[in-house]
N, C-alpha and C positions, 0 to 999 in steps of 0.2 A: 296184718304185720303184729310180732308179737310184743306184747306191754311188760315180758319179762326184763329186767334191766341186770347185770352181774352188782353186787354188794361190794366196794372197794372201799377196803380203809388203810393207810397206810402208816406207819409211825417210825418217824427216827430212831437210831440209833443211841445208846445217851443213858444216862442214870437221873433223873428219870428222862424215861423216853419222851419226843414233842409231838402232837399229832403233824401229820406230813403231807396228808393230799386225802380226798375223797372222791366219790364218784358225786355226777350232777350235770347240768347242763352250763356251755362256756358259749357265751355270747361277744365277739368281738366287733369291732367295727375302726377299719385305717384310713385315713383322712388324708391325702396332700395336699394340706392347708398348715399355714402358719398358726402356730398356738396362738397370737393374738385377735385372730380372724375367728377362731372358734370357740374357745373358752367358754363367754356365754352360750350357747348351744350343748355345749357338756355338759354342764352346770343344768342349764334345764334337765335333760336326759337324766342326770341324777335322783332331780328332784319325782320325776315320773318314775322310778324306778323303787325310791324311798316308799311312794306311796303302796306299790304295788306287793314288795314283801310285810313281811310281818313288822311289828312296832320294834324298835330297838334292835335289830338281826345285823346293825351294824354299828358296833359299840367303843371300836379302836380306830387309831389313824399312823398313817407312819410319818414322822416328822423329817424335814431334809437332813438333820444332825446323826440320823438313823435310829432313833428313839421310840418308842411305841405307846401313847397315850391315849389316854380316855377320850370317846367322845360326847365331850358333854356340850354345854352351851359356847364355851370358850376352845375347845378341839373344833367345832365345827366353823368357828370363824376363823382360825387358822387354816383350817382345810382349803376353807373356800377364797382366801387369801391363796393359799398354796396352787390353787385351779385359776381362780378369775383375776386377783389384782397384785399380782408380781409386780414390782415398783419398777424396774426395769422393762417387765412387757414383755420379756424374750422366750422364756417357757413355764410350762406350768406342769404340775405331777399332782397328784394323790393314790393312795393306799390306803381303802377302807375295809374293816373285815370286823366279824363277829367278836372276835378273841385273839388274844395277843400270843396264842400257846398255851401250854399248861397239859392241864388235866384231862383234859375231853377235848376230841375232835371238834372242830369246827364246825358250825351248822351248816356251811356250805355258802354264804351269801358275802359275795366279795366284790367290791368296785375298784377300779384302777385306770386309771389315766397318764400317759405319758403324750404331753404337749410340747413340741419343738420346731423352730423355725426351719423351714425347709433349706436355709442356705449353713444350717450348722457343718462345722467340720467333722463331728461325731458322727460316724456310720456313711455307708456307699451311696444310699439312697432312704435318707430321714422320710417318716411318716409320720404324723399324731394319731396315739391309737388309744381307744377307749376299752373298756372290758366290766362286763357284767354276769357274775355267777349266779346259780342256783341249785340248790341240792334236789337231787332226783325225788324226793318226796314232795316238794312244790309242784312238780311236772305231773305227778301221777294223782297229786290232790286236786288241782286244777283244772286239767286236762291239756292236751295239746295244741288244741284251738285257743285257749286262751294264753298260753305261751308264746304261740306263733303271733298274736294280735298285740301280746305286750312287746316281740320284738319288733313288728312296724311300727308301732309307737313309736318306740326310743329309734328308730331308723329314720323316723322323718324328721327330726330335729339336728340331724347330722348328714352332712354334707360329704358322706362315703363313697371312697374309690371301690374297694371292697370290702365285704362283712360275711357273719357266717354267725351261726349256731348250731352247736352238736352236741350230744351224750359226752361224757368226756373225766377224763381226773382233774382234780381241780385241786388248787393249793393255795393259804395265804403267804405262804413262806416259799413261792418260787417253786418252778418244776427242775434248777439246773441239776443236770446227773440225774434225774431221777429214770429217763428211759433206759437206763445202765441195770436198774434194778432189774432182779431175776423176775419178779414180779409181774413187775409193768412189763419187761420185754413180752413174758406169757401172756398177760390181757392185750397185749398188741398185736402179736401176731395172731390170734385168735379172733379178734374184733375189730376188723379192720375201719368201723363206725364208730369206735370210741377214737376221742380227740385226745392227746395230752397236750394239758389246755395250757399256752405262754402268756395267757392275757395279753399285756403289750410286748411282749417280747420279740416282737419283727420291728418294733417302729423305726430301730436304727438304720434298717435295709431293706425294706419290703417295696419300697416305694406305689408302682401302682400297680403292681404284679397281683397275681394272686395265691392262695394256698390252698387247690383245689375246692370239689364238691363236695359239700357237707347239707345234711337234714335240712336247713336254709342257708341261700346263698344271694348275698348282696353284689348286687353287681352296676358299678356305677360310672361315670369314663373317667378315662378312655377305656376300661375294659369291655365297656357291653359294645361300643362302636368297634373296638379290634374283633369282638367274636362275631361280629356281622349284624349287631341290636337284633333286637326282639324277635323278631319273626325268625330269623335265623336260630334264634334257640328254641322257639315252639317247635320250627322242624326237626332240630338237631333232635327232641326229646318228646317223642310221639307215645307216651308211657301214659297211662288210665291216671297211677298214682301221683302223676308232675303236674305243679299248676305253676305258671308264668306268671304273676303279678309286676302291669306295669305300673310306676312311682313318678310323682313329679319328681322334675330335674333329671328327666331323658334315664332313669335308674329303674332296677325291675327285681324286684325278690323273684327266685325260683325255690320253689319245696318240692322235694322229692320224695316224701313220703308222708302219711297222715299222722304219723308220731316219730320222733326220733330214733335210728333203727341201728343199735350197734352191731348190728350184721355179724352174729354168731356163726363163723364160719364152719361150725361142728355139726352145726345144724341146717345151715339153708347156704346155697351160693352168691356170690357178692351180686345187687340187683341191678340190671342191665343199666340201666336211669343213671347210676353213679358212674359206671364207666364209660356213657358216652357224651357227660356233661365232664366227666375226665379230658377225654380225648378232645372235644372243645377245646378246654382252658389249656393244652399240654404246651401251646405256645408263647403262653403269659405266665406260666407256672413258677415261684421261687423256685432257686436253683440258689446254693450256695457256689461260689466259685473259684478255682484256684487252682496250680500245679498241686500241691500238698494241702490238701485238705485234713482238717482235726478230724480224728474219727465219729464224735456228736456231729460234726457237719455231714459226712457221707452215712449217718444212719438217717441224720434229718432227710437228705433228697432222697433216700429210699423211701423212704413212712410218705413222704410228699406225694410219691408218683405210684403210691400201692394200688390205684383203682386203673393205671396204663397197663 
């Protein structure tokens, strides 16, 4: 598999332009548990992430009222309170990044957490979500085996139902509307292995469904059982590039390639293991529903079915 990755740098319109997105690796987990039951585990996972990335990579945090403030000693305490020690214990969130925006493109390190109760009235099928990102040079400098081991270490802290890691377009400013940028449309059309990383963006409606096959695909319950269990997965993925690693708690990590593969369709066909896992996942794949879907919802539905 090639280790050549497209360089992606996107800037918003305006004067001065603001760095909007870049290439990197997105790692997300979706957890069908109440925030109050998992907040401490998410905080421990954040500490693992901080130890793995360069010091000072996270320098700013988003407040409840929309401000972006420096992650000094006081800022870290506020961020911890937002995640772990809400007075009402009902929900928690965090958005930590290297830069608040401005003169230079973000370094690519972002942490996001959206924790909520399962009985929240907001969303059709709420789920707590946590996301970690890395710039592409972290992958190239440390190697895919290192990033896979780190992803597995983070996953062990989290009682996930579904999770994944992929080469991606990442942003600390959110990806709303980004798929409609002509250059993003062109990248996604050429590279089906490129994720438009939404961080925690599906937390209000994913429930226990899947978003498709990725370089690293983490499956917990009930998804793993619905898909027939570990033995059925192995039978469905008889490819030398694939590994299926059992995890504690009746969970599994499926690795589809030695390295994250953007899948440049101008040079290569889509690898068969991606299509095979997509077919296995199809009955449990998230799709927007309704008689009149919004344009971005129709586009998302098509994108999530790109390997089918």
